[in-house]
N, C-alpha and C positions, 0 to 999 in steps of 0.2 A: 251308332249314336243312340243314346237313350233320352227320353223325355224325363227330366229331373225337376222335382218340385222341392223347394227348400224354404225354411223359415228360421228366423233368428229368435233366440231366447236369451234371457239374462243369465241364467245359470244352467249347469249340467243337470241339476235336479229337475228343473222345469222341463228340460228336453227329455229326461228320462220318463216323466209322467206323460209327455206327449207320445213317446215311443210306446208305452203301455196302452194308451188310448188308440193308437193306430193298430196295434196288435189285436185289440178287441174287435176291430173292424176288418180283420182279415189280412193285414199286412204283416209280413214276416219281420221279426225284430233283427234278424241277421242281414236283412237288406236295407237297414236304416243306418246311415252314416252320421255320426255326431262328432263334431270337431270345433275347435275354437278358432275364430278369425281375429287376428291382431288388429290394432288400430292402424289407420292409414299412416304410412311412413315407417312402419315397424316390421316390414316383411324381409328385410336384409337381402335385397336383390343384388347389392354391391358389397365388396369386401369391407368397406368402411361403414356399411349399414345404409338404410334408406331404400326407397322404392324407385327413385329416379337418379339419373346420372348427375343432373344439376337442377337447382331450384329455378323454376321459370320466373320467379319474381326477382331474381338476381341479375337479370339481363342488363347489360351495360355496366355492371359494377367493375369489371376488370379495366375497361377503358377509363372510367372515372378514377380508379386507383392510380393508374399510370400517369394520367394528366395531372391530377391533384398533387401527387408526390413530386413530379418534376417541377411544377410551378412553385409550390411552397418550399421545396427543397432548395431551389435556386435562390428564391427570395431570402430564405433563412441564412443561407451561406453568404449571400451578398451583404446583408446587414451585419453579420458577424465579422466579415472581412473589413468593413468600414470601421467597426468598433475596435477590432483587434489591431488594425493599422494605426489608428489614432492613439491608442493607449498601450501599444506594444505588448499585447497578450499573445499567448501561444497559438499556433495554427490548429491545435486540437479543438479550440473553441469554435473555429470555423467549421470543422468537420462535425462536431457535436450539434451545432446550430443547423447545419444542412440536414443532418439525420433527423432531428426533432421536426424541422419543417417538412421533410419528406413524410414522416409518420403522420403528422397532423393533416398534411395535404392528401395523403392516401385515404384517410378516414373521411374527410370532408368530400373529396372527389367521389368516393363510392356512394356516399349518402345522396349527393346531388344527382348523380347519374341514375341511380336506382329510383329515386323519387321522381325524376323527370319521365322515365319510362312508365312508371306506375300512374302518374297523373295523366299521361297521354292515353293510356288504356282506359282509365276511368272516364275521361271525357268522351271517348268513343262509345263506351258502354252505356253512358247516360243518354246519348242521342238515339241509339238503336239497341234495345235490349236483346242480346243474343247470348247463347250458351258460350261459356269460356272454354275453348278447346284445350288450353293449357292446364286447366283445373277441372277435369271431368268429375261427375258425381262419384263419390267414394262409397264403398260398402261399409256400413256401420260395424263396429267391433261387437263381438258377442259369440255365443254358442250357436252354431249353425247345424240344423237337423235337415238332412237331405235324403231323399229316396227316389228310386226310379219308379215311374208311374205309367201304366198303360193309358193311352190318350182318353179312353172312355171313362176312366176313374179320376181324371185330373181335377175336376170341379169338386168331387167328394173329398179328395185329399186336401185341397185348399181350405175347404170348410172345416175339416177336422183339425188342421193346423191352427186355424184362427180360433176355433173353440177352445184350444188348449193354451191360448195366449201367445201364439206365434206372431211375431212382428215381421214386417218387410218380407212378406211371402213372395217368392219369386219362382220363375220357371227358367229352365235352361236346357239346351241340348248338349250332352256331354258323354264322356266315356265312363261307363260304370263297369268296374271289374272287381271281383273278390269282395263284394259288399262295400265298395268305396267309390266315391266320385274322384276318379284318377286325374282328370285334367282340370280340376278346379283352379281358378286363378283369382286370388283375392283382389287384384287390381282391375279386373273387368267389372264395370258397373253392373249391378243386378238388373234383370228385366222383370219389373213388377208384374205380379199375376193380376 
C-alpha cells in the first residue's frame, strides 16, 4: 500500500500545469496519474447504469404500487360494472375502468408510500442531526491528479497542490502500480487532507 495524495481540478490543462509544478519540485511526471472522475450516479456499476442496485429514496414504493393498484383497480371496475349493468354496455368498459383505476392507483400508492417514508426520515433527522448512511458524502466530479508520496513529503505535496488551484485535496492508502492508482474507487468518499 502506498500513501497517495490527490487533488481535483476543473480541467486537464489545470492538472497539466500542476504536474509541471510538481516536476519542478522533484516529482517525476511519470508517477503522476491524471484521470477524470464522473459525477455521482454515472459510474455504470450495473448493466442498466448507475452506482447502486436501487434508490434508497424509493423504499416502500413497491408496496404502495401494489396496494394502490389493487384498491383503485377494484373501485374502478366496480363503478364500471354498476354503470355497464344499468345501461347495458360491453364488459370491455369494466376491464378498461379496472385498468385505468389500477394505473392511477399504482401512481398514487407509490407517491403516498415514498412520501410517508421520506417524511418519517426527515422528522427523525430534525430531532437528532446525524449523517445519513444511505447517502454518504460523494466525490465531486472533475479531473483528479494523484501521486504516491513518501510520508515525509506529504505536507509539501499538499501545499504544492493547493498552490496550483487543487481543490478537495485528499489522502488515501492504495495500490500504486505502473504509474497509476489501481484500486481507486469513485464511490468511496474522499478523506480530506
